[in-house]
N, C-alpha and C positions, 0 to 999 in steps of 0.2 A: 582394650580400653573401650568401655561403653560410653556412648554419647547421650546426654540427656535430650529428650525430644523437645523441640521448641513449640511453645503453645501461644505465646503472645500475651498470656494472662499474667497479671500481677508481675510485670517486668520490674527489674531492679532499676534504680536511677541510672546506673551505668549502661544497661541495655537500652533504655530510652534515649540517653545521650547519643549512643552509637547509632541507633536507628535514625535519629534526626540528622546526625552528621552525614550518614550515608545517603539519606534522601536529598540533602543539600548538594552533596558532592556529585551524585549521579543523576540529578534532576532532569537534565537535557538528554542524557544517554542511559536510559534505564536498562538497556540490554547489557551494560557493563557492570551493573550492580551485583555485588557478590551473592545476594539472595534472590536474584531475578529468576523467574519461572516463565518459560515460553508459553504463550497463549496458543491455543488450537482454534484457528478461525472457523473450522468446520463445526465445532461445538458451540460457536457463538452465532450461528445462523438465525436463531430466534430473536436476535436483537436488531431493531430497525432504528438506526441512528444516522444523522448527517455527519457526525463528528469523526467517524471511523472507529475501528476496533483496535484494542491494544495489541501490541506484538509481545509484550512482556508484562508480568505483574511483579511488583516490588513491595516490600514491607512498608506499611503506612502507619504512622503514629496518629492516633485520634483521641479526642477527649470525650468521655461519656456525657451525653446531654442531661442525664439524671443526676449523677453523683459527682461528675467532674474528674473522675479518675482517668489517667492516661493509660492506654493499652496499645498493643501493636497488632494490627490486622495483617497477619502473615501472607506472603505471596501465595503460598500453598492453599491457604484458606480462601483467598480471593478466587483462585483458579477453580476450586470446588464450587464456590457460590455461583460464579458466573457461568461455568461450563456444565456442571453436573446438576446443580439445583435450578439452573436456568434463570438466575436473577438478572435484573436489568443492569446494564453496564454503568448507568448513572447512579445506581444505588451505592451508598457508602456505609461503613460501619458507624453507628451512632451510639450504641449502648455497649457497656462493658459486659463481660461474661456474667458477673454477679447480678447486674440489673436485668439481663436477659433471663437468667434463671428465676428471678423473683416474679417475672411476668408470667 
């Protein structure tokens, strides 16, 4: 059986509901989140923050600031952004895929 790759783009209402439910459920213990991805602190050395670095990334539901559509910023995408692309840890997703493409 092949499994459809998760993208976070154009999620169904059920996927959004489930992502929000899991975020509420595992808010204080993200390491137990079913979609948690462990952070690699050696790849986060470029970040200078007083707040500390994350131990895990979890899926985050966000609303696009341009069109208002809700999407899911997947834990795997966050890991890539922070550790490979060297984005700052305080940066968050604010535009949906379609609005980013238009830019």
